[in-house]
C-alpha positions in Angstrom: -15.1 18.8 -18.6 -12.9 16.6 -16.3 -10.2 19.2 -16.0 -12.6 22.1 -15.4 -14.5 20.0 -12.8 -11.3 19.2 -10.8 -10.0 22.8 -11.1 -13.3 24.3 -9.9 -13.6 21.8 -7.0 -10.0 22.7 -5.9 -10.7 26.4 -6.0 -13.9 26.0 -4.0 -12.2 23.8 -1.5 -9.4 26.4 -1.0 -12.2 29.0 -0.2 -14.5 26.7 1.8 -12.9 23.4 3.0 -15.4 20.6 3.7 -15.6 19.9 7.5 -14.6 16.4 8.7 -18.0 16.1 10.4 -20.0 17.2 7.4 -23.5 15.7 6.9 -22.5 13.4 4.0 -19.6 11.9 6.0 -21.9 11.4 9.0 -24.5 9.7 6.7 -21.9 7.3 5.3 -20.6 6.6 8.8 -24.1 5.8 10.1 -24.9 3.6 7.0 -21.6 1.7 7.6 -22.5 1.1 11.2 -26.0 -0.1 10.4 -24.8 -2.4 7.6 -22.2 -3.8 10.0 -25.0 -4.5 12.5 -27.1 -6.2 9.9 -24.5 -8.3 8.2 -21.7 -9.0 10.7 -22.0 -12.6 11.8 -18.2 -13.1 12.1 -17.4 -14.2 8.6 -15.5 -12.6 5.8 -18.3 -13.3 3.4 -20.5 -11.1 5.6 -18.1 -8.3 5.1 -18.1 -8.8 1.4 -21.9 -8.6 1.2 -21.9 -5.5 3.4 -19.2 -3.8 1.4 -21.1 -4.3 -1.9 -24.4 -3.2 -0.4 -22.9 0.1 0.9 -20.9 0.8 -2.3 -24.0 0.1 -4.5 -26.2 2.4 -2.3 -23.9 5.3 -2.9 -22.4 4.8 -6.4 -25.5 3.7 -8.3 -27.5 6.9 -7.6 -24.3 8.9 -8.3 -24.0 7.3 -11.7 -27.7 7.7 -12.5 -27.8 11.4 -11.6 -24.7 11.9 -13.8 -26.3 10.1 -16.7 -29.5 12.2 -16.3 -27.4 15.4 -16.1 -25.6 14.5 -19.3 -28.9 13.9 -21.1 -30.3 17.2 -19.9 -27.4 19.6 -20.3 -23.6 19.5 -20.3 -23.6 22.4 -17.7 -25.7 20.2 -15.4 -23.2 17.4 -15.7 -20.4 19.9 -15.0 -22.1 21.1 -11.9 -22.7 17.5 -10.7 -19.0 16.6 -11.4 -17.8 19.7 -9.4 -20.0 18.8 -6.5 -18.8 15.1 -6.4 -15.2 16.1 -6.7 -15.6 18.7 -3.9 -17.3 16.1 -1.7 -14.7 13.4 -2.3 -11.6 15.5 -2.2 -9.9 16.3 1.1 -7.0 18.5 0.2 -7.6 20.8 3.1 -10.0 18.7 5.2 -7.2 17.9 7.7 -4.8 20.7 7.0 -5.6 22.5 10.2 -4.0 19.7 12.2 -0.9 19.9 10.0 -0.7 23.7 10.2 -1.2 23.6 14.0 1.6 21.1 14.5 3.9 23.1 12.2 3.2 26.3 14.1 3.6 24.6 17.5 7.0 23.1 16.5 8.1 26.5 15.1 7.3 28.1 18.4 9.1 25.3 20.3 5.9 24.1 21.9 6.4 20.3 21.7 3.5 19.6 24.2 1.0 21.4 22.0 2.4 19.6 18.9 1.9 16.2 20.6 -1.7 17.1 21.5 -2.5 18.1 17.9 -0.8 14.9 16.5 -2.7 12.7 19.0 -6.1 14.3 17.9 -5.2 13.8 14.2 -3.9 10.2 14.4 -5.6 8.8 17.6 -2.1 7.7 18.7 -0.5 7.9 22.1 2.1 10.7 21.6 3.3 10.9 25.2 7.1 11.4 25.3 7.6 11.9 21.6 10.5 14.2 20.7 10.5 16.8 17.9 12.0 14.3 15.3 9.3 11.7 15.9 6.5 14.2 15.9 7.8 15.6 12.6 8.2 12.2 11.1 4.7 11.0 11.9 3.3 14.3 10.7 5.1 14.0 7.4 3.9 10.4 7.0 0.3 11.3 7.8 0.4 14.2 5.3 1.9 12.0 2.5 -0.6 9.2 2.9 -3.5 11.7 3.4 -2.6 13.6 0.3 -2.7 10.4 -1.7 -5.9 9.0 -0.4 -7.8 12.4 -0.3 -6.4 13.8 -3.5 -4.4 11.7 -6.0 -6.4 8.5 -5.5 -9.6 10.4 -6.1 -8.1 12.1 -9.2 -7.2 8.7 -10.7 -10.7 7.2 -10.3 -12.5 10.4 -11.4 -10.7 10.0 -14.7 -12.3 6.6 -15.3 -15.6 6.2 -17.2 -18.5 7.5 -15.1 -15.9 9.4 -13.1 -18.2 10.7 -10.3 -19.4 7.2 -9.4 -15.8 5.9 -9.5 -14.6 8.7 -7.2 -17.3 7.9 -4.7 -16.4 4.2 -4.9 -12.8 5.0 -4.1 -13.6 7.2 -1.1 -16.1 4.8 0.3 -13.7 1.9 -0.2 -10.9 3.8 1.6 -13.3 4.7 4.4 -14.5 1.1 4.9 -11.0 -0.2 5.0 -10.4 2.0 8.0 -13.9 1.9 9.6 -14.3 -1.8 9.6 -10.7 -2.5 10.8 -9.4 0.3 13.0 -11.9 0.7 15.8 -11.2 -1.4 18.9 -14.3 -3.6 18.5 -13.4 -4.5 14.9 -9.7 -5.2 15.1 -8.7 -8.6 13.7 -12.3 -9.5 12.9 -13.1 -11.4 9.7 -15.8 -8.9 8.8 -13.3 -6.2 7.9 -10.9 -8.4 6.0 -12.7 -8.0 2.6 -12.8 -4.2 2.9 -9.0 -4.3 3.4 -8.4 -6.8 0.6 -10.5 -5.0 -2.1 -9.1 -1.6 -1.3 -5.6 -3.0 -1.8 -6.6 -3.8 -5.4 -8.5 -0.5 -5.9 -5.6 1.5 -4.7 -2.8 -0.6 -6.4 -2.4 1.6 -9.4 -3.1 5.0 -7.8 -0.5 4.4 -5.1 2.2 3.7 -7.6 1.2 6.8 -9.7 1.4 8.9 -6.6 4.9 7.5 -5.8 6.0 8.3 -9.4 4.7 11.8 -9.1 6.6 12.4 -5.8 9.7 11.1 -7.5 9.3 13.3 -10.6 8.8 16.5 -8.6 11.3 15.6 -5.8 14.7 13.9 -5.6 14.1 11.3 -8.3 17.1 9.1 -7.7 16.6 8.8 -3.9 12.9 8.3 -4.3 13.3 5.4 -6.7 16.1 3.9 -4.6 14.1 4.1 -1.4 11.0 2.7 -3.2 13.0 -0.3 -4.5 14.9 -1.0 -1.3 12.8 0.2 1.7 9.1 -0.1 0.8 9.0 -3.5 2.5 9.7 -1.9 5.9 5.9 -1.2 6.2 3.5 -4.1 6.8 1.1 -2.3 4.3 2.6 -2.5 0.9 0.8 0.5 -0.6 1.7 2.7 2.3 5.2 1.5 2.1 5.4 2.5 -1.6 4.0 6.0 -0.9 6.2 6.7 2.2 9.4 5.3 0.9 9.1 7.2 -2.4 7.9 10.3 -0.7 10.6 10.2 1.9 13.2 9.7 -0.7 11.8 12.6 -2.8 12.0 14.8 0.3 15.4 13.5 1.5 13.9 12.4 4.8 14.0 9.0 6.4 10.5 7.8 7.2 9.1 4.8 9.1 10.4 2.7 11.9 12.2 -0.4 10.5 10.0 -3.5 10.5 12.7 -6.1 10.2 10.2 -8.9 10.2 8.5 -7.4 7.2 11.7 -7.1 5.2 11.5 -9.5 2.3 15.1 -10.4 1.7 16.4 -11.8 -1.5 18.0 -14.7 0.5 16.8 -16.9 3.3 15.9 -14.6 6.2 16.9 -17.2 8.7 20.5 -17.1 7.5 20.8 -13.4 8.0 21.8 -11.6 11.2 19.1 -8.9 11.2 20.9 -6.9 13.8 23.8 -6.5 11.4 21.7 -4.9 8.7 22.6 -1.2 8.1 19.1 0.2 8.7 20.5 3.8 8.6 21.7 3.4 5.0 18.4 4.8 3.8 19.1 8.1 2.0 18.0 11.2 3.7 18.1 12.8 7.2 15.9 12.5 10.2 12.6 14.4 10.0 12.6 17.9 11.5 10.2 20.9 11.6 11.7 22.0 8.3 10.5 18.7 6.7 6.9 19.9 7.3 7.5 22.8 4.9 9.2 20.5 2.4 6.2 18.1 2.3 3.8 21.0 1.6 5.9 22.0 -1.5 6.2 18.3 -2.6 2.4 17.8 -2.5 1.7 21.0 -4.3 4.2 20.2 -7.0 2.8 16.8 -7.4 -0.7 18.3 -7.7 0.5 20.7 -10.4 2.1 17.8 -12.2 -1.2 15.9 -12.2 -3.1 19.0 -13.4 -0.6 19.6 -16.2 -0.8 16.0 -17.4 -4.6 16.2 -17.4 -4.5 19.5 -19.3 -2.2 17.9 -21.9 -4.5 15.0 -22.2 -7.4 17.4 -22.9 -5.4 19.2 -25.6 -4.5 15.8 -27.1 -8.1 14.7 -27.3 -9.2 18.0 -28.8 -6.4 17.6 -31.5 -7.4 14.1 -32.5 -11.2 14.9 -32.6 
């Protein structure tokens, strides 16, 4: 049932991608804002209470409906699974930005590409050259594919999969919503959302990195993962991007020398003498955008193949 649910949801999303401003997303956004208003008194414990309230409000009904559907009819459970996977997946939710940037760069319209990238990332893209636009687009696509696809897959495979998938997507949303907006930056209220999502995403992020390595340049992916993941302040993003960049043969990320965890005393090392260009790969270019599409699709097929093999194995032992 799990394999069929994911396959059906993927097919439906290819035909009818869910809009970013869909009613369910807006509902969760409004609930998050209301709970923030009720609970935020400036303490991390307030954020912990608010996080569990919102997650419980969304996952408990999901689990109960799934349990009722299983009791009624397996077909009803399948339909519910497909609906939840469709609602939590985002394989094509932001693909229009990626496609628009790719087309703009192919046409040599850097200004349009900067506008699309700014809309997608909410970053100031003024003055960015083609290489930087390409690099940021590749990074955004790799992280987005993990959080909107592979992370959801992992948690959907857990017991009471629909509820776990909802939990993952809500946790990912709160880690951004309660930390990224200007009025929430560096506030204690969002600290718990960041902290718990780190643990929720700890295994899925590594599995995504492994998948990228298997379907891409394995040696460079593993080398980059081991030696360059610490360039990013966020460990999980560093793992995904270093492995993904190595698999693609593209250098990603701006070196964060202060985040490098060296094997010796950092104070005894001349940071300026470090060969930061030794990372395998070339600078990102418009061709890298096509490469990342192929990498993500191959990783998706790998996950589906492994899931199908798991289904056959379970059928054989039963």
